[in-house]
Backbone bond lengths (Angstrom), bond angles and torsions (degrees), N, CA, C in turn:
res aa  C-N    CA-C-N  psi(-1)  N-CA   C-N-CA  omega(-1)  CA-C   N-CA-C  phi
1 M - - - 1.438 - - 1.525 109.45 -
2 P 1.335 118.42 155.60 1.448 120.55 -178.06 1.512 111.36 -63.57
3 G 1.337 116.97 150.44 1.443 117.38 -177.32 1.507 114.39 -156.58
4 D 1.343 120.70 9.53 1.449 120.71 -179.79 1.528 110.11 -83.64
5 M 1.334 116.76 -179.20 1.460 121.62 -172.94 1.524 112.81 -60.75
6 F 1.329 116.87 -35.89 1.467 119.70 179.50 1.515 110.60 -57.69
7 Y 1.318 116.77 -45.13 1.450 120.56 -178.00 1.527 111.73 -71.60
8 R 1.330 117.01 -31.46 1.461 119.01 175.62 1.531 109.89 -64.85
9 L 1.318 116.39 -40.85 1.459 120.01 177.25 1.527 110.86 -65.68
10 F 1.336 115.81 -38.64 1.458 119.26 178.20 1.526 110.37 -65.64
11 G 1.330 115.80 -36.52 1.455 119.76 176.87 1.525 111.42 -63.09
12 F 1.337 116.75 -38.93 1.462 121.25 176.50 1.526 110.29 -61.42
13 F 1.331 115.74 -40.87 1.470 120.84 177.90 1.531 110.38 -64.40
14 L 1.327 117.75 -43.14 1.465 121.00 -179.28 1.523 111.50 -63.88
15 N 1.328 116.15 -38.46 1.466 119.06 179.04 1.523 111.34 -61.69
16 G 1.332 115.87 -39.88 1.459 119.63 177.17 1.514 111.69 -68.82
17 L 1.330 115.80 -40.97 1.454 120.03 -178.57 1.528 111.71 -65.50
18 A 1.331 116.32 -32.65 1.465 120.32 -178.34 1.522 111.88 -62.73
19 R 1.325 117.18 -27.24 1.463 120.21 178.25 1.522 111.57 -77.19
20 L 1.343 115.88 -29.75 1.460 120.09 -175.11 1.525 113.05 -97.86
21 A 1.323 116.08 -39.50 1.473 121.47 -176.82 1.519 108.79 -142.41
22 P 1.340 117.68 79.53 1.473 121.52 -174.05 1.525 114.19 -56.21
23 K 1.332 118.11 -42.91 1.461 119.94 -178.69 1.515 111.39 -65.23
24 R 1.318 116.09 -40.98 1.468 119.70 178.10 1.519 110.94 -63.60
25 A 1.330 116.37 -40.76 1.468 120.28 178.25 1.516 110.66 -63.33
26 G 1.345 116.48 -40.93 1.462 120.12 179.44 1.508 111.98 -63.04
27 K 1.333 116.63 -41.85 1.464 120.78 179.43 1.523 111.22 -63.69
28 L 1.339 116.81 -45.30 1.463 120.27 -178.84 1.527 111.74 -66.80
29 A 1.334 116.39 -40.02 1.465 119.68 179.67 1.517 110.78 -64.95
30 F 1.330 116.37 -43.43 1.464 119.59 179.79 1.529 110.66 -66.50
31 Y 1.321 116.52 -37.03 1.467 120.85 176.61 1.526 109.86 -57.01
32 L 1.324 116.60 -47.56 1.464 120.36 -178.78 1.522 111.23 -70.13
33 F 1.324 116.99 -35.14 1.464 122.42 179.36 1.526 111.36 -57.84
34 C 1.324 116.56 -32.31 1.471 121.83 -176.41 1.522 113.35 -94.18
35 R 1.347 117.81 2.92 1.465 120.47 -175.68 1.518 110.64 -108.64
36 P 1.331 118.60 102.53 1.473 120.08 177.06 1.520 110.78 -73.05
37 K 1.300 115.26 153.68 1.463 121.77 172.89 1.519 106.94 -91.64
38 R 1.320 116.65 110.38 1.464 120.80 -173.15 1.528 110.58 -66.65
39 R 1.307 115.65 124.05 1.465 121.15 177.75 1.521 109.76 -86.75
40 G 1.313 116.19 136.82 1.455 120.50 -179.93 1.525 112.21 -66.23
41 I 1.322 116.19 154.89 1.461 122.42 178.18 1.521 108.24 -108.74
42 N 1.337 116.79 121.89 1.462 119.63 -178.11 1.529 111.38 -80.50
43 G 1.322 116.06 177.01 1.455 120.91 -175.55 1.515 113.88 -61.88
44 E 1.329 116.67 -41.01 1.468 120.47 179.82 1.526 111.16 -64.69
45 E 1.320 115.96 -42.29 1.463 120.06 179.45 1.528 110.91 -66.14
46 R 1.316 115.91 -41.11 1.467 119.68 179.99 1.525 110.44 -64.18
47 A 1.324 116.66 -38.87 1.465 120.28 178.49 1.520 111.18 -64.28
48 F 1.334 116.40 -39.25 1.463 120.38 177.29 1.523 110.83 -62.59
49 L 1.325 116.81 -45.36 1.465 120.24 -180.00 1.520 111.33 -62.59
50 K 1.318 116.74 -38.27 1.463 121.06 -179.26 1.522 112.25 -74.10
51 A 1.346 116.88 -19.36 1.466 120.30 -177.95 1.525 111.72 -70.86
52 G 1.314 116.78 -22.19 1.453 119.95 178.52 1.515 111.31 -96.60
53 S 1.313 115.76 -176.60 1.458 119.89 174.59 1.519 108.68 -76.37
54 F 1.298 115.80 162.75 1.461 119.78 -173.35 1.519 109.93 -144.11
55 K 1.310 115.28 137.73 1.455 120.03 178.96 1.520 109.08 -144.96
56 K 1.312 116.39 142.45 1.460 121.26 175.44 1.520 109.26 -102.59
57 M 1.316 115.78 137.40 1.455 121.75 175.67 1.524 109.03 -120.92
58 D 1.307 116.59 137.12 1.459 121.07 175.06 1.525 107.88 -96.07
59 V 1.323 116.30 112.15 1.461 121.79 -178.32 1.526 108.21 -123.84
60 N 1.306 115.63 111.03 1.462 121.59 -179.74 1.531 112.00 53.08
61 G 1.327 115.44 39.70 1.456 120.49 177.67 1.519 114.83 82.21
62 Q 1.333 117.86 2.04 1.459 121.13 178.44 1.522 110.14 -108.83
63 V 1.309 116.51 139.04 1.456 121.32 178.76 1.526 108.80 -85.77
64 I 1.330 115.81 117.51 1.461 122.33 -179.29 1.520 108.99 -107.32
65 H 1.327 116.29 131.82 1.462 121.48 179.42 1.523 109.71 -93.50
66 L 1.323 115.46 119.02 1.465 123.07 179.03 1.524 108.57 -110.50
67 Y 1.335 116.60 130.89 1.466 121.72 -175.70 1.524 110.51 -117.89
68 G 1.333 115.61 156.09 1.450 121.07 176.04 1.517 111.06 -145.62
69 W 1.335 115.99 140.96 1.468 121.47 178.01 1.524 108.81 -134.09
70 G 1.323 115.89 145.99 1.451 120.69 176.99 1.511 112.01 79.82
71 S 1.311 114.44 -176.68 1.462 120.25 -179.01 1.520 108.69 -145.39
72 G 1.295 115.52 163.73 1.458 120.60 179.87 1.508 110.37 139.31
73 A 1.305 115.47 165.75 1.459 120.64 -177.54 1.525 111.96 -76.01
74 K 1.337 117.19 -25.38 1.457 121.19 -178.79 1.529 110.01 -86.92
75 K 1.334 115.96 147.92 1.463 120.81 -179.49 1.524 109.93 -132.53
76 V 1.328 115.81 140.65 1.458 121.57 175.14 1.525 107.96 -128.74
77 L 1.311 116.35 132.11 1.459 122.30 -179.16 1.525 109.64 -104.70
78 F 1.342 115.79 126.55 1.457 122.45 177.29 1.527 109.52 -105.05
79 L 1.333 116.22 135.26 1.462 122.49 -176.10 1.528 109.75 -123.43
80 H 1.327 116.37 114.05 1.466 120.03 -178.28 1.529 111.28 -79.57
81 G 1.325 115.37 171.28 1.455 121.50 -178.61 1.512 113.84 -103.45
82 W 1.317 115.18 -161.83 1.462 123.98 -174.90 1.529 111.38 -63.52
83 Q 1.330 115.92 129.65 1.460 124.14 176.94 1.528 112.88 57.44
84 S 1.324 115.65 33.27 1.450 122.50 175.55 1.522 108.05 -118.21
85 N 1.318 118.03 -166.05 1.462 121.87 176.02 1.527 108.69 -163.45
86 S 1.319 116.63 177.31 1.461 121.33 -172.82 1.525 113.83 -67.48
87 A 1.336 118.00 -16.31 1.462 119.95 179.96 1.524 112.02 -65.58
88 R 1.338 117.52 -20.79 1.470 119.81 -179.56 1.522 112.20 -64.35
89 W 1.346 116.99 -14.95 1.460 120.05 -174.76 1.525 113.53 -92.13
90 Q 1.326 118.35 7.09 1.473 119.96 -177.19 1.533 112.94 -55.19
91 P 1.346 120.70 -46.12 1.470 119.27 179.63 1.525 112.46 -59.85
92 Y 1.318 117.52 -34.01 1.464 121.41 -179.57 1.527 110.84 -72.78
93 V 1.339 115.86 -38.09 1.463 119.80 175.83 1.521 109.91 -61.78
94 D 1.338 116.57 -43.75 1.469 120.62 178.72 1.526 110.71 -62.69
95 A 1.336 116.91 -40.99 1.467 120.84 -177.58 1.530 112.02 -67.87
96 L 1.328 117.42 -28.08 1.463 121.55 -178.62 1.524 112.84 -95.29
97 E 1.321 116.96 2.18 1.468 120.16 179.58 1.530 110.34 -61.03
98 G 1.313 116.62 132.13 1.452 122.06 178.71 1.517 114.14 77.96
99 S 1.337 117.47 8.65 1.468 120.64 -176.76 1.522 112.83 -90.94
100 G 1.333 116.16 -3.91 1.449 119.42 -176.60 1.514 113.01 87.55
101 F 1.336 115.76 7.35 1.458 120.47 178.28 1.521 111.24 -103.60
102 R 1.308 114.81 142.60 1.451 121.44 168.08 1.524 106.49 -99.60
103 V 1.325 116.46 122.48 1.457 121.99 -178.29 1.527 109.29 -91.97
104 L 1.322 116.49 127.95 1.459 122.53 179.82 1.524 109.64 -119.51
105 A 1.317 115.88 146.51 1.461 121.35 176.20 1.525 108.25 -157.98
106 Y 1.308 116.41 157.98 1.463 119.57 174.55 1.522 109.50 -139.54
107 D 1.331 115.04 154.32 1.458 120.97 171.92 1.523 107.84 -86.25
108 A 1.314 116.66 121.57 1.459 121.04 -179.71 1.529 110.41 -66.47
109 P 1.318 118.28 161.70 1.472 120.42 177.41 1.523 111.46 -53.82
110 G 1.332 115.47 135.24 1.453 119.92 -179.33 1.508 114.03 78.24
111 H 1.331 117.73 9.04 1.459 122.47 -177.26 1.529 110.10 -130.42
112 G 1.324 115.74 152.08 1.463 120.37 174.79 1.504 112.28 54.66
113 L 1.329 116.05 -128.53 1.458 122.01 -177.20 1.530 112.31 -100.65
114 S 1.333 117.08 2.00 1.463 119.78 178.82 1.520 110.81 -76.60
115 G 1.317 115.74 161.02 1.447 120.73 179.72 1.513 112.26 -81.93
116 G 1.320 114.93 -176.07 1.449 121.30 177.99 1.516 112.77 84.00
117 N 1.323 115.34 170.39 1.463 121.39 177.76 1.529 111.65 -139.81
118 R 1.325 115.94 16.41 1.461 121.06 -176.15 1.525 109.56 -128.88
119 F 1.335 116.20 139.65 1.463 121.82 177.78 1.513 108.14 -136.49
120 T 1.322 116.08 122.27 1.465 121.04 170.88 1.519 107.81 -132.23
121 I 1.312 116.84 154.31 1.453 120.53 -179.51 1.530 111.69 -64.08
122 P 1.343 120.34 -43.91 1.465 118.53 176.98 1.531 112.80 -59.41
123 E 1.313 117.85 -39.61 1.466 120.07 178.74 1.528 111.23 -68.44
124 N 1.333 115.94 -38.33 1.460 118.46 177.81 1.522 110.64 -68.97
125 A 1.326 117.17 -34.24 1.462 120.79 177.41 1.526 110.61 -64.61
126 E 1.315 116.69 -40.87 1.467 119.83 176.37 1.525 110.57 -62.34
127 L 1.336 115.90 -38.84 1.461 120.17 178.55 1.523 110.71 -65.32
128 I 1.327 117.40 -40.18 1.469 121.61 176.63 1.522 109.66 -58.86
129 Q 1.315 116.04 -44.69 1.459 120.48 179.66 1.529 110.87 -61.37
130 R 1.315 116.84 -42.88 1.465 120.70 -179.04 1.525 111.68 -68.33
131 V 1.323 116.42 -42.57 1.470 120.26 -178.59 1.520 110.51 -66.44
132 T 1.332 117.97 -47.40 1.470 119.97 -177.40 1.521 111.32 -63.33
133 N 1.311 117.50 -36.01 1.462 119.78 176.65 1.519 111.49 -72.47
134 A 1.335 116.91 -37.39 1.464 120.81 -178.50 1.521 112.03 -64.88
135 V 1.343 117.02 -32.41 1.471 120.38 -178.58 1.525 111.92 -94.62
136 G 1.309 116.96 5.48 1.461 119.81 178.68 1.503 114.71 77.89
137 G 1.331 116.92 27.07 1.456 121.14 179.71 1.519 112.52 88.49
138 V 1.324 116.10 161.70 1.464 121.82 178.65 1.526 108.77 -132.03
139 D 1.325 115.28 154.83 1.462 120.69 -178.98 1.518 112.34 -86.86
140 A 1.328 116.58 -26.01 1.460 120.53 -179.36 1.521 109.00 -149.45
141 V 1.333 115.18 154.39 1.463 122.35 178.17 1.517 108.67 -131.38
142 V 1.332 116.07 135.80 1.467 122.39 176.12 1.522 107.03 -125.77
143 G 1.330 116.99 120.85 1.450 120.51 -178.82 1.510 112.18 -127.06
144 H 1.340 115.87 132.67 1.462 120.91 177.15 1.519 109.84 -105.09
145 S 1.321 117.10 131.99 1.455 123.68 173.51 1.532 111.49 54.01
146 L 1.339 118.40 -119.04 1.461 120.01 -179.08 1.518 112.13 -67.01
147 G 1.326 117.87 -21.23 1.457 120.30 174.72 1.519 110.61 -64.71
148 G 1.350 116.07 -44.94 1.461 119.98 177.71 1.517 112.19 -66.66
149 Y 1.326 116.53 -42.16 1.466 120.64 179.08 1.524 110.59 -64.06
150 S 1.332 116.93 -39.23 1.464 120.85 178.12 1.525 110.94 -62.21
151 Y 1.335 116.77 -38.17 1.465 119.24 -179.56 1.530 110.58 -69.45
152 L 1.330 117.47 -40.90 1.459 119.94 176.50 1.527 110.29 -59.39
153 Y 1.317 116.05 -42.71 1.464 121.09 178.81 1.522 110.59 -65.40
154 A 1.337 116.66 -41.90 1.466 120.81 -179.91 1.525 110.70 -61.99
155 R 1.329 118.00 -40.47 1.466 121.24 179.27 1.525 111.07 -62.98
156 S 1.331 116.11 -33.35 1.460 119.16 -178.08 1.523 112.46 -81.24
157 M 1.332 117.47 -17.78 1.463 121.17 -174.55 1.532 113.31 -106.93
158 Y 1.333 117.66 -23.24 1.459 121.49 -175.31 1.530 109.93 -129.22
159 V 1.314 115.22 159.43 1.463 121.05 169.57 1.522 106.44 -90.32
160 L 1.313 116.50 98.03 1.458 121.62 -176.56 1.528 110.35 -89.49
161 P 1.342 117.11 155.55 1.467 119.41 171.33 1.530 109.55 -56.43
162 V 1.300 116.58 144.40 1.468 121.43 -174.52 1.527 110.87 -66.99
163 A 1.330 116.47 128.21 1.462 122.47 172.39 1.517 108.42 -108.90
164 K 1.330 116.44 148.12 1.459 120.54 -175.94 1.522 113.17 -88.88
165 R 1.345 117.41 -27.10 1.460 120.43 -176.61 1.520 110.48 -145.81
166 L 1.334 115.06 151.79 1.462 121.42 -176.87 1.524 110.17 -138.05
167 V 1.323 115.57 131.87 1.465 121.97 176.33 1.526 108.54 -118.38
168 I 1.320 116.17 126.13 1.457 122.72 178.90 1.525 108.30 -114.64
169 L 1.324 116.24 118.81 1.462 121.85 -176.94 1.535 110.03 -112.76
170 A 1.320 116.98 112.69 1.466 122.54 172.36 1.521 113.33 51.78
171 S 1.309 116.56 42.63 1.465 120.30 -176.92 1.528 111.68 -97.36
172 P 1.319 116.62 145.37 1.462 120.13 171.04 1.524 109.78 -75.76
173 V 1.323 116.50 161.81 1.463 120.01 176.25 1.527 111.07 -128.17
174 T 1.335 116.44 9.51 1.462 121.00 173.98 1.520 108.43 -139.74
175 I 1.322 116.21 147.75 1.459 120.09 176.94 1.521 110.49 -68.04
176 G 1.339 116.02 -25.50 1.456 120.24 179.65 1.519 113.18 -61.20
177 A 1.331 116.78 -32.39 1.466 119.94 179.54 1.521 110.82 -64.47
178 L 1.327 116.81 -39.32 1.466 120.68 179.47 1.515 110.77 -69.07
179 V 1.315 115.91 -40.78 1.463 120.51 178.80 1.524 110.22 -63.66
180 E 1.325 117.12 -37.85 1.461 120.71 179.81 1.525 111.60 -65.50
181 V 1.332 117.09 -43.08 1.466 120.37 177.79 1.520 109.56 -61.25
182 F 1.326 116.64 -45.04 1.460 122.04 -179.23 1.526 111.36 -63.88
183 S 1.328 117.09 -47.35 1.459 120.40 -176.52 1.523 111.84 -66.45
184 K 1.329 117.35 -35.22 1.464 120.44 177.06 1.522 110.82 -67.53
185 A 1.328 116.80 -39.82 1.460 120.67 -179.06 1.523 111.40 -63.13
186 L 1.341 116.77 -35.32 1.457 120.70 -178.53 1.521 113.18 -97.56
187 G 1.332 116.96 -9.37 1.450 119.99 -177.75 1.517 112.32 69.02
188 L 1.337 117.24 41.31 1.456 121.23 -176.31 1.525 111.35 -78.42
189 Y 1.327 115.23 143.31 1.452 121.18 174.81 1.530 109.63 -78.95
190 P 1.340 117.02 157.41 1.469 119.32 179.11 1.524 113.77 -54.18
191 K 1.336 118.01 -38.52 1.467 120.26 179.07 1.520 110.78 -62.36
192 T 1.338 117.06 -40.41 1.462 120.91 179.70 1.520 110.33 -65.83
193 V 1.332 116.30 -41.01 1.465 120.66 178.26 1.523 109.85 -63.36
194 A 1.329 117.15 -41.41 1.461 120.60 179.34 1.528 110.82 -61.91
195 C 1.321 117.12 -38.61 1.470 120.85 177.53 1.527 110.19 -62.82
196 M 1.336 116.63 -42.02 1.457 120.62 -179.96 1.526 111.19 -66.97
197 M 1.318 117.00 -39.46 1.454 120.52 179.69 1.526 111.45 -64.41
198 E 1.316 116.94 -36.96 1.463 120.20 176.88 1.527 110.28 -62.79
199 E 1.322 115.94 -43.04 1.468 120.23 178.33 1.524 110.67 -66.02
200 M 1.316 117.17 -40.57 1.458 121.77 179.73 1.518 111.12 -62.98
201 E 1.319 116.47 -40.29 1.468 121.55 178.84 1.524 110.72 -60.91
202 V 1.320 116.23 -42.60 1.462 121.36 -178.44 1.523 111.38 -71.46
203 R 1.320 116.73 -38.85 1.463 121.23 -172.70 1.521 114.04 -86.23
204 T 1.328 117.92 -9.45 1.461 121.03 -177.61 1.522 110.36 -96.71
205 P 1.334 118.08 124.20 1.467 120.17 178.56 1.533 111.21 -55.80
206 G 1.319 116.10 123.06 1.459 119.54 -179.19 1.510 114.14 81.95
207 G 1.346 116.87 2.16 1.455 120.22 -179.32 1.514 112.79 72.10
208 L 1.311 116.58 -163.76 1.467 121.29 -174.96 1.528 113.64 -94.88
209 Q 1.317 118.15 -8.93 1.460 120.48 -178.77 1.529 113.52 -59.07
210 P 1.352 119.52 -38.30 1.472 119.43 179.31 1.526 114.42 -62.69
211 F 1.344 117.58 -13.03 1.464 120.00 179.30 1.521 112.20 -82.95
212 G 1.322 117.55 -5.34 1.454 120.63 -179.18 1.513 112.11 -65.56
213 L 1.329 116.51 148.00 1.463 121.38 -174.50 1.523 112.05 -63.05
214 S 1.332 117.64 -37.13 1.468 119.51 179.93 1.519 111.11 -62.35
215 K 1.329 116.54 -36.56 1.465 120.90 177.49 1.522 110.30 -70.14
216 L 1.323 116.77 -43.87 1.463 120.84 -178.10 1.525 111.70 -65.37
217 A 1.314 116.48 -33.93 1.471 120.39 -174.80 1.516 113.09 -80.17
218 G 1.319 117.46 -6.97 1.457 120.28 -173.43 1.511 115.52 -62.59
219 T 1.320 117.90 -23.01 1.467 120.82 -177.17 1.533 112.90 -110.23
220 L 1.325 117.44 7.83 1.463 120.46 -173.86 1.522 111.33 -84.54
221 C 1.325 115.36 81.55 1.469 121.02 -179.15 1.526 110.93 -123.30
222 L 1.332 117.83 20.50 1.450 122.07 179.53 1.529 108.83 -114.22
223 P 1.336 118.31 155.40 1.459 120.01 177.69 1.525 111.29 -55.87
224 G 1.326 116.44 136.04 1.450 120.46 -176.43 1.510 113.39 -136.39
225 L 1.319 114.67 161.20 1.454 122.82 175.88 1.527 107.29 -135.41
226 I 1.327 115.96 123.38 1.461 121.72 178.50 1.524 107.78 -113.20
227 I 1.330 117.07 121.85 1.463 121.03 178.09 1.529 107.96 -122.43
228 H 1.321 115.71 127.51 1.465 120.49 -175.98 1.519 108.25 -150.34
229 D 1.314 116.06 140.67 1.462 119.60 -179.29 1.523 110.17 -87.81
230 Q 1.317 116.06 137.81 1.457 120.68 -179.18 1.520 112.32 -67.93
231 Q 1.339 116.36 -17.73 1.460 121.11 179.40 1.533 111.52 -111.45
232 D 1.317 116.18 25.36 1.469 120.54 178.39 1.528 109.06 -56.55
233 E 1.329 116.02 121.56 1.457 121.04 -175.06 1.526 113.06 -84.26
234 R 1.321 117.34 -7.82 1.465 120.45 -178.98 1.526 112.29 -112.03
235 I 1.315 116.17 -53.04 1.463 120.86 -178.86 1.524 107.72 -113.90
236 P 1.318 118.05 110.47 1.471 121.18 -176.24 1.533 112.49 -56.96
237 F 1.325 114.92 150.66 1.464 121.95 -177.88 1.523 111.81 -60.31
238 C 1.322 117.59 -25.01 1.463 120.07 -178.80 1.524 112.14 -60.01
239 H 1.325 117.66 -23.33 1.465 119.67 177.71 1.530 110.72 -66.59
240 A 1.319 116.80 -38.53 1.462 120.11 176.38 1.524 110.58 -65.65
241 E 1.325 116.56 -39.42 1.462 120.32 179.21 1.532 110.81 -65.89
242 Q 1.316 116.49 -39.83 1.468 120.31 178.75 1.526 110.74 -64.95
243 L 1.327 116.77 -41.21 1.456 120.23 178.95 1.523 110.42 -66.08
244 A 1.329 116.57 -44.67 1.468 120.09 -179.76 1.522 111.77 -61.10
245 A 1.327 116.98 -32.12 1.466 120.83 -178.21 1.520 112.48 -66.63
246 V 1.336 117.55 -26.82 1.467 120.93 -179.26 1.531 111.89 -110.27
247 Y 1.324 115.81 8.03 1.461 121.20 -177.47 1.524 107.96 -129.63
248 P 1.328 117.94 74.03 1.465 121.64 -173.59 1.524 114.16 -64.27
249 E 1.336 117.44 -20.49 1.455 120.14 179.86 1.522 112.60 -80.34
250 A 1.339 117.15 -2.70 1.469 120.86 -176.40 1.523 111.69 -104.75
251 K 1.311 115.44 148.98 1.458 122.86 173.74 1.526 108.55 -103.04
252 L 1.321 117.00 130.64 1.460 122.11 178.98 1.521 110.03 -96.99
253 I 1.320 115.47 126.41 1.467 121.82 176.26 1.526 108.06 -118.03
254 A 1.329 116.24 120.87 1.456 122.07 179.47 1.519 109.43 -98.52
255 T 1.322 116.48 126.64 1.459 120.80 174.51 1.531 108.45 -105.21
256 R 1.306 115.73 172.92 1.469 120.17 179.11 1.528 108.98 -144.48
257 G 1.324 115.75 129.35 1.463 120.80 177.01 1.511 114.61 90.23
258 L 1.330 118.67 3.66 1.467 120.95 -178.91 1.524 112.68 -98.23
259 G 1.323 117.36 -14.59 1.450 120.36 178.97 1.517 112.60 69.02
260 H 1.327 114.47 -165.25 1.457 120.19 -174.81 1.522 113.06 -69.90
261 R 1.307 117.30 -32.73 1.468 119.36 -174.24 1.518 113.49 -76.34
262 L 1.312 117.98 -21.99 1.475 122.16 177.61 1.524 112.28 55.41
263 R 1.293 117.06 40.26 1.467 120.21 179.83 1.521 108.78 -82.57
264 S 1.318 116.14 107.68 1.461 121.90 -174.48 1.516 109.49 -163.88
265 D 1.316 117.18 138.42 1.459 121.00 175.69 1.529 110.61 -61.65
266 E 1.332 116.69 -35.28 1.459 120.46 -179.89 1.527 110.64 -63.00
267 V 1.336 116.61 -44.05 1.461 120.18 178.83 1.520 110.49 -64.15
268 V 1.326 116.44 -41.97 1.464 120.59 179.07 1.529 110.41 -58.24
269 Q 1.328 116.87 -45.85 1.455 120.15 -177.72 1.525 111.57 -69.47
270 L 1.326 117.56 -36.05 1.463 120.59 176.64 1.523 110.63 -61.93
271 V 1.339 115.43 -45.47 1.464 119.91 -178.92 1.518 110.87 -67.30
272 A 1.330 116.74 -45.72 1.459 120.50 -178.94 1.529 111.01 -61.46
273 G 1.322 116.76 -42.54 1.462 119.89 179.16 1.517 112.01 -64.14
274 F 1.322 116.86 -40.30 1.460 121.07 179.08 1.522 110.75 -65.74
275 V 1.320 116.68 -43.41 1.475 121.28 179.20 1.524 110.53 -63.04
276 R 1.332 117.17 -43.72 1.465 120.82 179.90 1.520 111.16 -60.43
277 G 1.334 117.17 -29.31 1.444 120.33 179.85 1.509 113.27 -60.17
278 S 1.343 117.03 -27.16 1.464 120.07 179.69 1.511 112.55 -71.86
279 A 1.331 117.03 -13.42 1.464 120.01 -179.13 1.524 110.92 -67.51
280 N 1.336 116.86 -21.24 1.454 120.19 -177.20 1.534 112.21 -101.61
281 E 1.342 115.69 7.05 1.454 119.90 -177.95 1.515 111.31 -104.27
282 G 1.262 117.59 139.85 1.455 121.97 173.89 1.508 114.37 72.70
283 N 1.356 118.45 18.23 1.464 120.55 -179.93 1.514 110.19 -85.49
């Protein structure tokens, strides 16, 4: 979520506006909540993206960049989080090289090289549904942060092609966690947050009830791996514990000192090994 001085000043403005025009404050706060700050892609990352296959998809008038690396009958879809892009998956692509898996990933709207400037979980869930159907289904899914949360939401809202394994990396399991990160970054008062939540409820198809953990967990009957750092500075570790409590088919692995991004060779190898395990299932 945004957190530099500009956004702190904007948060100060929203707090004042909430006292005078609550609905207007809610609309503006929700507008900003859905607008990621696009991170630039350096030369090394761009070269990695170009090294794989590339396809453009038109989704609701936005150009989405879909990437693929490797070859094989098995497919694994990687889903990045907020203000990230598909280049973050390079270590995982390297780890799965020669495994018989084709690695797929896309830049979400407003991220990486894709078009648009808006990101919401329902819209990303629709994109997940379209991508998985377009590629004929996937054998495994790996989602980081909002990528993982979007996939959980997509499973609860759509009939997706069957996947054999699921990896959730540092993902929230409540919409409140995202709102808390956002409100802290902007220094929003509770009244301002309440105004934004009212707007979010109105603007979200089906309201906010489908984001509840009991709803999300209803389809979790496949082998899973949950990895979360105990010192995650954005999404508290308790979210992983809550997910594990309603997802008996998943194994919870707690790391320490890796933070929210979980950038570690150990994590890469754990995920790659778990994904490879699906190659022997359902044959």
